[in-house]
PDB file of N, H, CA, C and O in Angstrom:
ATOM      1  N   MET A   1     -34.390  21.620  16.633  1.00  0.00           N
ATOM      2  CA  MET A   1     -35.116  22.338  15.780  1.00  0.00           C
ATOM      3  C   MET A   1     -35.922  23.171  17.291  1.00  0.00           C
ATOM      4  O   MET A   1     -36.073  22.591  18.366  1.00  0.00           O
ATOM      5  N   GLN A   2     -36.250  24.288  17.071  1.00  0.00           N
ATOM      6  H   GLN A   2     -36.127  24.758  16.197  1.00  0.00           H
ATOM      7  CA  GLN A   2     -37.171  24.643  18.083  1.00  0.00           C
ATOM      8  C   GLN A   2     -38.386  25.046  17.537  1.00  0.00           C
ATOM      9  O   GLN A   2     -38.338  25.771  16.544  1.00  0.00           O
ATOM     10  N   ARG A   3     -39.680  24.653  18.081  1.00  0.00           N
ATOM     11  H   ARG A   3     -39.719  24.064  18.888  1.00  0.00           H
ATOM     12  CA  ARG A   3     -41.059  24.293  17.807  1.00  0.00           C
ATOM     13  C   ARG A   3     -41.799  25.778  18.304  1.00  0.00           C
ATOM     14  O   ARG A   3     -42.808  26.300  17.829  1.00  0.00           O
ATOM     15  N   GLY A   4     -41.343  26.029  18.893  1.00  0.00           N
ATOM     16  H   GLY A   4     -40.524  25.605  19.278  1.00  0.00           H
ATOM     17  CA  GLY A   4     -41.951  27.682  19.531  1.00  0.00           C
ATOM     18  C   GLY A   4     -40.876  28.577  19.840  1.00  0.00           C
ATOM     19  O   GLY A   4     -39.672  28.362  19.701  1.00  0.00           O
ATOM     20  N   HIS A   5     -41.571  29.840  20.373  1.00  0.00           N
ATOM     21  H   HIS A   5     -42.549  30.016  20.486  1.00  0.00           H
ATOM     22  CA  HIS A   5     -41.287  30.936  20.826  1.00  0.00           C
ATOM     23  C   HIS A   5     -41.394  31.289  22.112  1.00  0.00           C
ATOM     24  O   HIS A   5     -40.676  32.192  22.542  1.00  0.00           O
ATOM     25  N   HIS A   6     -42.098  30.786  22.745  1.00  0.00           N
ATOM     26  H   HIS A   6     -42.681  30.053  22.396  1.00  0.00           H
ATOM     27  CA  HIS A   6     -42.574  30.508  24.378  1.00  0.00           C
ATOM     28  C   HIS A   6     -43.224  32.180  24.598  1.00  0.00           C
ATOM     29  O   HIS A   6     -43.234  32.585  25.761  1.00  0.00           O
ATOM     30  N   GLY A   7     -43.641  32.924  23.736  1.00  0.00           N
ATOM     31  H   GLY A   7     -43.633  32.596  22.792  1.00  0.00           H
ATOM     32  CA  GLY A   7     -44.098  33.995  23.883  1.00  0.00           C
ATOM     33  C   GLY A   7     -42.232  34.841  24.030  1.00  0.00           C
ATOM     34  O   GLY A   7     -42.299  35.927  24.607  1.00  0.00           O
ATOM     35  N   GLN A   8     -41.440  34.624  23.792  1.00  0.00           N
ATOM     36  H   GLN A   8     -41.385  33.742  23.323  1.00  0.00           H
ATOM     37  CA  GLN A   8     -40.179  35.735  23.322  1.00  0.00           C
ATOM     38  C   GLN A   8     -40.292  35.820  22.252  1.00  0.00           C
ATOM     39  O   GLN A   8     -39.664  35.215  21.383  1.00  0.00           O
ATOM     40  N   THR A   9     -41.362  36.818  22.102  1.00  0.00           N
ATOM     41  H   THR A   9     -41.872  37.309  22.808  1.00  0.00           H
ATOM     42  CA  THR A   9     -41.220  37.941  20.868  1.00  0.00           C
ATOM     43  C   THR A   9     -41.226  39.326  21.687  1.00  0.00           C
ATOM     44  O   THR A   9     -41.436  39.612  22.866  1.00  0.00           O
ATOM     45  N   PRO A  10     -40.826  40.222  20.269  1.00  0.00           N
ATOM     46  CA  PRO A  10     -41.136  41.379  20.642  1.00  0.00           C
ATOM     47  C   PRO A  10     -42.428  41.795  20.887  1.00  0.00           C
ATOM     48  O   PRO A  10     -42.451  42.358  21.982  1.00  0.00           O
ATOM     49  N   ALA A  11     -43.390  41.774  20.423  1.00  0.00           N
ATOM     50  H   ALA A  11     -43.371  41.317  19.534  1.00  0.00           H
ATOM     51  CA  ALA A  11     -44.810  41.602  20.435  1.00  0.00           C
ATOM     52  C   ALA A  11     -45.076  41.121  22.309  1.00  0.00           C
ATOM     53  O   ALA A  11     -45.371  42.181  22.862  1.00  0.00           O
ATOM     54  N   ALA A  12     -45.070  40.267  23.093  1.00  0.00           N
ATOM     55  H   ALA A  12     -44.830  39.407  22.644  1.00  0.00           H
ATOM     56  CA  ALA A  12     -45.367  39.616  23.759  1.00  0.00           C
ATOM     57  C   ALA A  12     -44.193  40.165  25.103  1.00  0.00           C
ATOM     58  O   ALA A  12     -44.126  39.998  26.321  1.00  0.00           O
ATOM     59  N   TRP A  13     -43.624  40.673  24.360  1.00  0.00           N
ATOM     60  H   TRP A  13     -43.679  40.808  23.371  1.00  0.00           H
ATOM     61  CA  TRP A  13     -42.779  41.596  25.723  1.00  0.00           C
ATOM     62  C   TRP A  13     -42.992  42.557  25.856  1.00  0.00           C
ATOM     63  O   TRP A  13     -43.059  43.036  26.988  1.00  0.00           O
ATOM     64  N   THR A  14     -43.227  43.387  24.572  1.00  0.00           N
ATOM     65  H   THR A  14     -43.172  42.998  23.652  1.00  0.00           H
ATOM     66  CA  THR A  14     -43.820  44.427  24.855  1.00  0.00           C
ATOM     67  C   THR A  14     -45.412  44.971  25.434  1.00  0.00           C
ATOM     68  O   THR A  14     -45.626  46.054  25.978  1.00  0.00           O
ATOM     69  N   ALA A  15     -46.274  44.054  25.190  1.00  0.00           N
ATOM     70  H   ALA A  15     -46.100  43.174  24.749  1.00  0.00           H
ATOM     71  CA  ALA A  15     -47.484  43.829  25.573  1.00  0.00           C
ATOM     72  C   ALA A  15     -47.228  43.661  26.946  1.00  0.00           C
ATOM     73  O   ALA A  15     -47.760  44.456  27.721  1.00  0.00           O
ATOM     74  N   SER A  16     -46.537  42.802  27.366  1.00  0.00           N
ATOM     75  H   SER A  16     -46.105  42.156  26.736  1.00  0.00           H
ATOM     76  CA  SER A  16     -46.067  42.396  29.086  1.00  0.00           C
ATOM     77  C   SER A  16     -45.437  43.554  30.289  1.00  0.00           C
ATOM     78  O   SER A  16     -45.484  43.492  31.517  1.00  0.00           O
ATOM     79  N   VAL A  17     -44.712  44.839  29.179  1.00  0.00           N
ATOM     80  H   VAL A  17     -44.674  44.889  28.181  1.00  0.00           H
ATOM     81  CA  VAL A  17     -44.154  45.789  30.074  1.00  0.00           C
ATOM     82  C   VAL A  17     -45.182  46.552  30.001  1.00  0.00           C
ATOM     83  O   VAL A  17     -45.108  47.374  30.914  1.00  0.00           O
ATOM     84  N   VAL A  18     -46.025  46.687  29.433  1.00  0.00           N
ATOM     85  H   VAL A  18     -46.086  46.019  28.691  1.00  0.00           H
ATOM     86  CA  VAL A  18     -47.068  48.104  29.186  1.00  0.00           C
ATOM     87  C   VAL A  18     -48.011  47.746  30.398  1.00  0.00           C
ATOM     88  O   VAL A  18     -48.301  48.586  31.249  1.00  0.00           O
ATOM     89  N   VAL A  19     -48.640  45.973  30.433  1.00  0.00           N
ATOM     90  H   VAL A  19     -48.404  45.290  29.742  1.00  0.00           H
ATOM     91  CA  VAL A  19     -49.674  45.565  31.751  1.00  0.00           C
ATOM     92  C   VAL A  19     -48.790  45.759  32.679  1.00  0.00           C
ATOM     93  O   VAL A  19     -49.135  46.735  33.345  1.00  0.00           O
ATOM     94  N   MET A  20     -47.657  45.231  33.112  1.00  0.00           N
ATOM     95  H   MET A  20     -47.377  44.438  32.571  1.00  0.00           H
ATOM     96  CA  MET A  20     -46.987  45.430  34.632  1.00  0.00           C
ATOM     97  C   MET A  20     -47.191  46.724  34.902  1.00  0.00           C
ATOM     98  O   MET A  20     -47.723  46.979  35.983  1.00  0.00           O
ATOM     99  N   VAL A  21     -46.817  47.860  33.982  1.00  0.00           N
ATOM    100  H   VAL A  21     -46.386  47.653  33.104  1.00  0.00           H
ATOM    101  CA  VAL A  21     -46.926  49.356  33.922  1.00  0.00           C
ATOM    102  C   VAL A  21     -48.340  49.936  34.776  1.00  0.00           C
ATOM    103  O   VAL A  21     -48.685  50.688  35.687  1.00  0.00           O
ATOM    104  N   ALA A  22     -48.835  49.028  33.794  1.00  0.00           N
ATOM    105  H   ALA A  22     -48.554  48.417  33.054  1.00  0.00           H
ATOM    106  CA  ALA A  22     -50.770  49.420  34.223  1.00  0.00           C
ATOM    107  C   ALA A  22     -51.218  49.143  35.093  1.00  0.00           C
ATOM    108  O   ALA A  22     -52.306  49.618  35.419  1.00  0.00           O
ATOM    109  N   PHE A  23     -50.617  48.324  35.774  1.00  0.00           N
ATOM    110  H   PHE A  23     -49.734  47.938  35.509  1.00  0.00           H
ATOM    111  CA  PHE A  23     -50.836  47.320  36.864  1.00  0.00           C
ATOM    112  C   PHE A  23     -50.082  47.759  38.099  1.00  0.00           C
ATOM    113  O   PHE A  23     -50.653  47.400  39.128  1.00  0.00           O
ATOM    114  N   LEU A  24     -48.720  48.581  38.332  1.00  0.00           N
ATOM    115  H   LEU A  24     -48.256  48.873  37.495  1.00  0.00           H
ATOM    116  CA  LEU A  24     -48.034  49.428  39.061  1.00  0.00           C
ATOM    117  C   LEU A  24     -49.016  50.805  39.402  1.00  0.00           C
ATOM    118  O   LEU A  24     -49.210  51.231  40.540  1.00  0.00           O
ATOM    119  N   ILE A  25     -49.520  51.328  38.284  1.00  0.00           N
ATOM    120  H   ILE A  25     -49.362  50.982  37.359  1.00  0.00           H
ATOM    121  CA  ILE A  25     -49.873  52.417  38.281  1.00  0.00           C
ATOM    122  C   ILE A  25     -51.118  52.512  38.532  1.00  0.00           C
ATOM    123  O   ILE A  25     -51.640  53.620  38.654  1.00  0.00           O
ATOM    124  N   GLY A  26     -51.834  51.336  38.656  1.00  0.00           N
ATOM    125  H   GLY A  26     -51.411  50.436  38.556  1.00  0.00           H
ATOM    126  CA  GLY A  26     -53.174  51.616  39.348  1.00  0.00           C
ATOM    127  C   GLY A  26     -53.524  50.780  40.516  1.00  0.00           C
ATOM    128  O   GLY A  26     -54.657  50.573  40.951  1.00  0.00           O
ATOM    129  N   THR A  27     -52.271  50.277  41.018  1.00  0.00           N
ATOM    130  H   THR A  27     -51.350  50.446  40.664  1.00  0.00           H
ATOM    131  CA  THR A  27     -52.141  50.015  42.199  1.00  0.00           C
ATOM    132  C   THR A  27     -52.006  51.129  43.259  1.00  0.00           C
ATOM    133  O   THR A  27     -52.808  51.445  44.137  1.00  0.00           O
ATOM    134  N   LEU A  28     -50.551  51.754  42.903  1.00  0.00           N
ATOM    135  H   LEU A  28     -49.899  51.497  42.189  1.00  0.00           H
ATOM    136  CA  LEU A  28     -50.620  52.954  43.152  1.00  0.00           C
ATOM    137  C   LEU A  28     -51.246  53.962  43.338  1.00  0.00           C
ATOM    138  O   LEU A  28     -50.945  54.721  44.258  1.00  0.00           O
ATOM    139  N   ALA A  29     -52.496  54.259  42.317  1.00  0.00           N
ATOM    140  H   ALA A  29     -52.741  53.642  41.569  1.00  0.00           H
ATOM    141  CA  ALA A  29     -53.706  55.173  42.512  1.00  0.00           C
ATOM    142  C   ALA A  29     -54.614  54.786  43.576  1.00  0.00           C
ATOM    143  O   ALA A  29     -55.303  55.607  44.182  1.00  0.00           O
ATOM    144  N   VAL A  30     -54.616  53.262  43.854  1.00  0.00           N
ATOM    145  H   VAL A  30     -54.057  52.595  43.362  1.00  0.00           H
ATOM    146  CA  VAL A  30     -55.745  52.904  44.475  1.00  0.00           C
ATOM    147  C   VAL A  30     -55.310  52.882  46.051  1.00  0.00           C
ATOM    148  O   VAL A  30     -56.235  53.117  46.829  1.00  0.00           O
ATOM    149  N   VAL A  31     -53.995  52.624  46.637  1.00  0.00           N
ATOM    150  H   VAL A  31     -53.244  52.434  46.005  1.00  0.00           H
ATOM    151  CA  VAL A  31     -53.425  53.117  47.201  1.00  0.00           C
ATOM    152  C   VAL A  31     -53.204  54.783  47.881  1.00  0.00           C
ATOM    153  O   VAL A  31     -53.062  55.092  49.064  1.00  0.00           O
ATOM    154  N   LEU A  32     -53.233  55.547  46.836  1.00  0.00           N
ATOM    155  H   LEU A  32     -53.349  55.297  45.875  1.00  0.00           H
ATOM    156  CA  LEU A  32     -53.021  56.995  46.849  1.00  0.00           C
ATOM    157  C   LEU A  32     -54.626  57.617  47.129  1.00  0.00           C
ATOM    158  O   LEU A  32     -54.804  58.709  47.669  1.00  0.00           O
ATOM    159  N   GLU A  33     -55.908  56.596  46.598  1.00  0.00           N
ATOM    160  H   GLU A  33     -55.763  55.709  46.159  1.00  0.00           H
ATOM    161  CA  GLU A  33     -57.430  57.157  46.651  1.00  0.00           C
ATOM    162  C   GLU A  33     -57.188  58.516  45.467  1.00  0.00           C
ATOM    163  O   GLU A  33     -57.422  59.722  45.549  1.00  0.00           O
ATOM    164  N   ILE A  34     -56.725  57.821  44.592  1.00  0.00           N
ATOM    165  H   ILE A  34     -56.535  56.842  44.526  1.00  0.00           H
ATOM    166  CA  ILE A  34     -56.529  59.084  43.183  1.00  0.00           C
ATOM    167  C   ILE A  34     -57.306  57.824  42.309  1.00  0.00           C
ATOM    168  O   ILE A  34     -56.891  56.800  41.766  1.00  0.00           O
ATOM    169  N   TRP A  35     -58.692  58.471  42.473  1.00  0.00           N
ATOM    170  H   TRP A  35     -59.029  59.303  42.914  1.00  0.00           H
ATOM    171  CA  TRP A  35     -59.508  57.261  41.145  1.00  0.00           C
ATOM    172  C   TRP A  35     -59.267  57.973  39.817  1.00  0.00           C
ATOM    173  O   TRP A  35     -59.505  57.355  38.779  1.00  0.00           O
ATOM    174  N   TRP A  36     -59.018  58.661  39.791  1.00  0.00           N
ATOM    175  H   TRP A  36     -58.825  59.163  40.634  1.00  0.00           H
ATOM    176  CA  TRP A  36     -58.863  59.585  37.880  1.00  0.00           C
ATOM    177  C   TRP A  36     -57.938  58.509  37.773  1.00  0.00           C
ATOM    178  O   TRP A  36     -58.480  57.501  37.320  1.00  0.00           O
ATOM    179  N   LEU A  37     -56.732  58.376  38.033  1.00  0.00           N
ATOM    180  H   LEU A  37     -56.292  59.195  38.401  1.00  0.00           H
ATOM    181  CA  LEU A  37     -55.609  58.170  37.913  1.00  0.00           C
ATOM    182  C   LEU A  37     -55.817  56.675  37.404  1.00  0.00           C
ATOM    183  O   LEU A  37     -55.504  56.243  36.295  1.00  0.00           O
ATOM    184  N   PHE A  38     -56.466  55.916  38.549  1.00  0.00           N
ATOM    185  H   PHE A  38     -56.721  56.268  39.450  1.00  0.00           H
ATOM    186  CA  PHE A  38     -56.465  53.966  38.200  1.00  0.00           C
ATOM    187  C   PHE A  38     -57.494  53.877  37.049  1.00  0.00           C
ATOM    188  O   PHE A  38     -57.604  52.869  36.351  1.00  0.00           O
ATOM    189  N   TRP A  39     -58.475  55.342  36.847  1.00  0.00           N
ATOM    190  H   TRP A  39     -58.386  56.160  37.414  1.00  0.00           H
ATOM    191  CA  TRP A  39     -59.359  54.324  35.481  1.00  0.00           C
ATOM    192  C   TRP A  39     -58.278  55.312  34.506  1.00  0.00           C
ATOM    193  O   TRP A  39     -58.116  54.783  33.406  1.00  0.00           O
ATOM    194  N   VAL A  40     -57.695  56.301  34.625  1.00  0.00           N
ATOM    195  H   VAL A  40     -57.827  56.731  35.519  1.00  0.00           H
ATOM    196  CA  VAL A  40     -57.251  56.528  33.195  1.00  0.00           C
ATOM    197  C   VAL A  40     -55.521  56.034  32.946  1.00  0.00           C
ATOM    198  O   VAL A  40     -55.165  55.690  31.819  1.00  0.00           O
ATOM    199  N   GLY A  41     -54.827  56.045  33.768  1.00  0.00           N
ATOM    200  H   GLY A  41     -55.116  56.325  34.684  1.00  0.00           H
ATOM    201  CA  GLY A  41     -53.556  55.020  34.222  1.00  0.00           C
ATOM    202  C   GLY A  41     -53.468  53.969  34.084  1.00  0.00           C
ATOM    203  O   GLY A  41     -52.613  53.424  33.386  1.00  0.00           O
ATOM    204  N   GLY A  42     -54.422  53.368  34.782  1.00  0.00           N
ATOM    205  H   GLY A  42     -55.117  53.810  35.349  1.00  0.00           H
ATOM    206  CA  GLY A  42     -54.660  51.898  35.132  1.00  0.00           C
ATOM    207  C   GLY A  42     -55.183  50.668  34.538  1.00  0.00           C
ATOM    208  O   GLY A  42     -54.657  49.581  34.296  1.00  0.00           O
ATOM    209  N   VAL A  43     -56.645  51.247  34.328  1.00  0.00           N
ATOM    210  H   VAL A  43     -57.072  52.130  34.525  1.00  0.00           H
ATOM    211  CA  VAL A  43     -57.129  50.212  33.071  1.00  0.00           C
ATOM    212  C   VAL A  43     -57.265  50.700  31.642  1.00  0.00           C
ATOM    213  O   VAL A  43     -57.527  50.013  30.654  1.00  0.00           O
ATOM    214  N   GLY A  44     -57.007  52.200  31.709  1.00  0.00           N
ATOM    215  H   GLY A  44     -56.794  52.758  32.511  1.00  0.00           H
ATOM    216  CA  GLY A  44     -56.872  52.565  29.884  1.00  0.00           C
ATOM    217  C   GLY A  44     -55.106  52.379  29.443  1.00  0.00           C
ATOM    218  O   GLY A  44     -54.606  52.516  28.327  1.00  0.00           O
ATOM    219  N   LEU A  45     -54.700  52.167  30.219  1.00  0.00           N
ATOM    220  H   LEU A  45     -55.106  52.056  31.126  1.00  0.00           H
ATOM    221  CA  LEU A  45     -52.824  51.836  29.620  1.00  0.00           C
ATOM    222  C   LEU A  45     -52.982  49.829  29.425  1.00  0.00           C
ATOM    223  O   LEU A  45     -52.516  49.095  28.554  1.00  0.00           O
ATOM    224  N   LEU A  46     -53.703  49.556  30.470  1.00  0.00           N
ATOM    225  H   LEU A  46     -54.081  50.153  31.178  1.00  0.00           H
ATOM    226  CA  LEU A  46     -54.280  48.223  30.472  1.00  0.00           C
ATOM    227  C   LEU A  46     -54.583  47.727  29.372  1.00  0.00           C
ATOM    228  O   LEU A  46     -53.803  46.891  28.917  1.00  0.00           O
ATOM    229  N   ILE A  47     -55.987  48.131  28.476  1.00  0.00           N
ATOM    230  H   ILE A  47     -56.620  48.810  28.846  1.00  0.00           H
ATOM    231  CA  ILE A  47     -55.972  48.267  27.404  1.00  0.00           C
ATOM    232  C   ILE A  47     -55.348  48.506  26.246  1.00  0.00           C
ATOM    233  O   ILE A  47     -55.497  47.843  25.220  1.00  0.00           O
ATOM    234  N   VAL A  48     -54.549  49.574  26.402  1.00  0.00           N
ATOM    235  H   VAL A  48     -54.427  50.113  27.235  1.00  0.00           H
ATOM    236  CA  VAL A  48     -53.759  50.132  25.377  1.00  0.00           C
ATOM    237  C   VAL A  48     -52.745  48.763  25.165  1.00  0.00           C
ATOM    238  O   VAL A  48     -52.479  48.449  24.005  1.00  0.00           O
ATOM    239  N   GLY A  49     -52.354  48.200  25.948  1.00  0.00           N
ATOM    240  H   GLY A  49     -52.571  48.456  26.891  1.00  0.00           H
ATOM    241  CA  GLY A  49     -51.031  46.978  25.929  1.00  0.00           C
ATOM    242  C   GLY A  49     -51.769  45.887  25.473  1.00  0.00           C
ATOM    243  O   GLY A  49     -51.082  45.134  24.783  1.00  0.00           O
ATOM    244  N   GLY A  50     -53.289  45.430  25.662  1.00  0.00           N
ATOM    245  H   GLY A  50     -53.847  46.042  26.222  1.00  0.00           H
ATOM    246  CA  GLY A  50     -53.300  44.303  25.182  1.00  0.00           C
ATOM    247  C   GLY A  50     -53.783  45.056  23.506  1.00  0.00           C
ATOM    248  O   GLY A  50     -54.048  44.148  22.718  1.00  0.00           O
ATOM    249  N   ILE A  51     -53.879  45.968  23.096  1.00  0.00           N
ATOM    250  H   ILE A  51     -53.664  46.705  23.736  1.00  0.00           H
ATOM    251  CA  ILE A  51     -54.036  45.979  21.841  1.00  0.00           C
ATOM    252  C   ILE A  51     -52.848  46.248  21.077  1.00  0.00           C
ATOM    253  O   ILE A  51     -52.742  45.617  20.025  1.00  0.00           O
ATOM    254  N   LEU A  52     -51.848  47.126  21.413  1.00  0.00           N
ATOM    255  H   LEU A  52     -51.935  47.638  22.267  1.00  0.00           H
ATOM    256  CA  LEU A  52     -50.429  47.023  21.246  1.00  0.00           C
ATOM    257  C   LEU A  52     -49.800  45.650  21.103  1.00  0.00           C
ATOM    258  O   LEU A  52     -49.069  45.334  20.164  1.00  0.00           O
ATOM    259  N   GLY A  53     -50.210  44.711  22.303  1.00  0.00           N
ATOM    260  H   GLY A  53     -50.804  44.968  23.065  1.00  0.00           H
ATOM    261  CA  GLY A  53     -49.535  43.359  21.166  1.00  0.00           C
ATOM    262  C   GLY A  53     -49.843  42.588  20.427  1.00  0.00           C
ATOM    263  O   GLY A  53     -49.201  41.649  19.954  1.00  0.00           O
ATOM    264  N   LYS A  54     -51.472  43.115  20.159  1.00  0.00           N
ATOM    265  H   LYS A  54     -51.993  43.877  20.543  1.00  0.00           H
ATOM    266  CA  LYS A  54     -52.104  42.647  18.996  1.00  0.00           C
ATOM    267  C   LYS A  54     -51.718  43.055  17.988  1.00  0.00           C
ATOM    268  O   LYS A  54     -51.335  42.300  17.094  1.00  0.00           O
ATOM    269  N   VAL A  55     -51.726  44.540  17.869  1.00  0.00           N
ATOM    270  H   VAL A  55     -52.037  45.153  18.595  1.00  0.00           H
ATOM    271  CA  VAL A  55     -51.013  45.191  16.587  1.00  0.00           C
ATOM    272  C   VAL A  55     -49.781  44.516  16.254  1.00  0.00           C
ATOM    273  O   VAL A  55     -49.445  44.006  15.185  1.00  0.00           O
ATOM    274  N   MET A  56     -49.186  44.596  17.315  1.00  0.00           N
ATOM    275  H   MET A  56     -49.459  45.009  18.184  1.00  0.00           H
ATOM    276  CA  MET A  56     -47.439  43.984  16.816  1.00  0.00           C
ATOM    277  C   MET A  56     -47.624  42.382  16.592  1.00  0.00           C
ATOM    278  O   MET A  56     -46.772  41.989  15.795  1.00  0.00           O
ATOM    279  N   SER A  57     -48.125  41.765  16.862  1.00  0.00           N
ATOM    280  H   SER A  57     -48.817  42.084  17.510  1.00  0.00           H
ATOM    281  CA  SER A  57     -48.198  40.332  16.728  1.00  0.00           C
ATOM    282  C   SER A  57     -48.606  40.852  15.017  1.00  0.00           C
ATOM    283  O   SER A  57     -47.742  41.205  14.215  1.00  0.00           O
ATOM    284  N   MET A  58     -49.916  40.807  14.747  1.00  0.00           N
ATOM    285  H   MET A  58     -50.618  40.521  15.399  1.00  0.00           H
ATOM    286  CA  MET A  58     -50.252  41.538  13.265  1.00  0.00           C
ATOM    287  C   MET A  58     -49.186  42.050  12.599  1.00  0.00           C
ATOM    288  O   MET A  58     -49.337  41.880  11.389  1.00  0.00           O
ATOM    289  N   MET A  59     -48.167  42.608  12.872  1.00  0.00           N
ATOM    290  H   MET A  59     -48.044  42.746  13.854  1.00  0.00           H
ATOM    291  CA  MET A  59     -47.184  43.236  11.886  1.00  0.00           C
ATOM    292  C   MET A  59     -46.063  41.980  11.650  1.00  0.00           C
ATOM    293  O   MET A  59     -45.261  41.909  10.719  1.00  0.00           O
ATOM    294  N   GLY A  60     -46.212  41.156  12.594  1.00  0.00           N
ATOM    295  H   GLY A  60     -46.864  41.214  13.350  1.00  0.00           H
ATOM    296  CA  GLY A  60     -45.071  40.409  12.430  1.00  0.00           C
ATOM    297  C   GLY A  60     -44.082  40.199  13.356  1.00  0.00           C
ATOM    298  O   GLY A  60     -43.327  39.227  13.377  1.00  0.00           O
ATOM    299  N   TYR A  61     -44.095  41.163  14.156  1.00  0.00           N
ATOM    300  H   TYR A  61     -44.708  41.953  14.138  1.00  0.00           H
ATOM    301  CA  TYR A  61     -43.533  41.125  15.780  1.00  0.00           C
ATOM    302  C   TYR A  61     -43.732  40.217  16.924  1.00  0.00           C
ATOM    303  O   TYR A  61     -43.340  40.462  18.065  1.00  0.00           O
ATOM    304  N   GLY A  62     -44.621  38.721  16.408  1.00  0.00           N
ATOM    305  H   GLY A  62     -44.939  38.522  15.481  1.00  0.00           H
ATOM    306  CA  GLY A  62     -45.281  37.892  17.302  1.00  0.00           C
ATOM    307  C   GLY A  62     -44.833  36.459  16.475  1.00  0.00           C
ATOM    308  O   GLY A  62     -44.229  36.322  15.411  1.00  0.00           O
ATOM    309  N   MET A  63     -45.308  35.609  17.280  1.00  0.00           N
ATOM    310  H   MET A  63     -45.799  35.720  18.144  1.00  0.00           H
ATOM    311  CA  MET A  63     -44.856  34.099  17.030  1.00  0.00           C
ATOM    312  C   MET A  63     -45.169  33.723  15.524  1.00  0.00           C
ATOM    313  O   MET A  63     -46.368  33.952  15.369  1.00  0.00           O
ATOM    314  N   PRO A  64     -44.656  33.279  14.422  1.00  0.00           N
ATOM    315  CA  PRO A  64     -45.392  33.440  13.290  1.00  0.00           C
ATOM    316  C   PRO A  64     -45.964  31.778  13.511  1.00  0.00           C
ATOM    317  O   PRO A  64     -45.559  30.911  14.285  1.00  0.00           O
ATOM    318  N   GLN A  65     -47.021  31.755  12.535  1.00  0.00           N
ATOM    319  H   GLN A  65     -47.350  32.460  11.907  1.00  0.00           H
ATOM    320  CA  GLN A  65     -48.098  31.435  12.516  1.00  0.00           C
ATOM    321  C   GLN A  65     -48.197  29.831  12.175  1.00  0.00           C
ATOM    322  O   GLN A  65     -49.170  29.111  12.399  1.00  0.00           O
ATOM    323  N   ASP A  66     -46.700  29.377  11.458  1.00  0.00           N
ATOM    324  H   ASP A  66     -45.910  29.962  11.276  1.00  0.00           H
ATOM    325  CA  ASP A  66     -46.632  27.748  11.736  1.00  0.00           C
ATOM    326  C   ASP A  66     -45.960  27.022  12.827  1.00  0.00           C
ATOM    327  O   ASP A  66     -45.688  25.824  12.910  1.00  0.00           O
ATOM    328  N   ALA A  67     -45.728  28.083  13.726  1.00  0.00           N
ATOM    329  H   ALA A  67     -45.950  29.056  13.659  1.00  0.00           H
ATOM    330  CA  ALA A  67     -45.008  27.707  14.680  1.00  0.00           C
ATOM    331  C   ALA A  67     -46.386  27.512  15.797  1.00  0.00           C
ATOM    332  O   ALA A  67     -46.180  26.884  16.836  1.00  0.00           O
ATOM    333  N   HIS A  68     -47.385  27.920  15.596  1.00  0.00           N
ATOM    334  H   HIS A  68     -47.552  28.430  14.752  1.00  0.00           H
ATOM    335  CA  HIS A  68     -48.213  27.776  16.355  1.00  0.00           C
ATOM    336  C   HIS A  68     -48.848  25.921  16.329  1.00  0.00           C
ATOM    337  O   HIS A  68     -49.425  25.436  17.302  1.00  0.00           O
ATOM    338  N   GLN A  69     -48.620  25.264  15.240  1.00  0.00           N
ATOM    339  H   GLN A  69     -48.151  25.658  14.450  1.00  0.00           H
ATOM    340  CA  GLN A  69     -48.714  23.751  14.861  1.00  0.00           C
ATOM    341  C   GLN A  69     -47.634  22.772  15.498  1.00  0.00           C
ATOM    342  O   GLN A  69     -46.421  22.811  15.289  1.00  0.00           O
ATOM    343  N   THR A  70     -48.254  21.974  16.236  1.00  0.00           N
ATOM    344  H   THR A  70     -49.239  21.942  16.405  1.00  0.00           H
ATOM    345  CA  THR A  70     -47.072  21.114  17.203  1.00  0.00           C
ATOM    346  C   THR A  70     -47.352  19.848  16.116  1.00  0.00           C
ATOM    347  O   THR A  70     -46.750  18.782  16.242  1.00  0.00           O
TER     348      THR A  70
END
């Protein structure tokens, strides 16, 4: 019997991918010195990724509540 998903849920994967894209955009923006892109594309997308992961988890795409208990 599997006790947990170890983060292998649609909510976790979606949030992880969005956050990785945000870091990629932020890194490129700093290297190219495009500061508005850093704040809008990097930091803004980072916040969106966190919110998106939480919302998807609340919609049932995350780990079930009974899986949190050991």
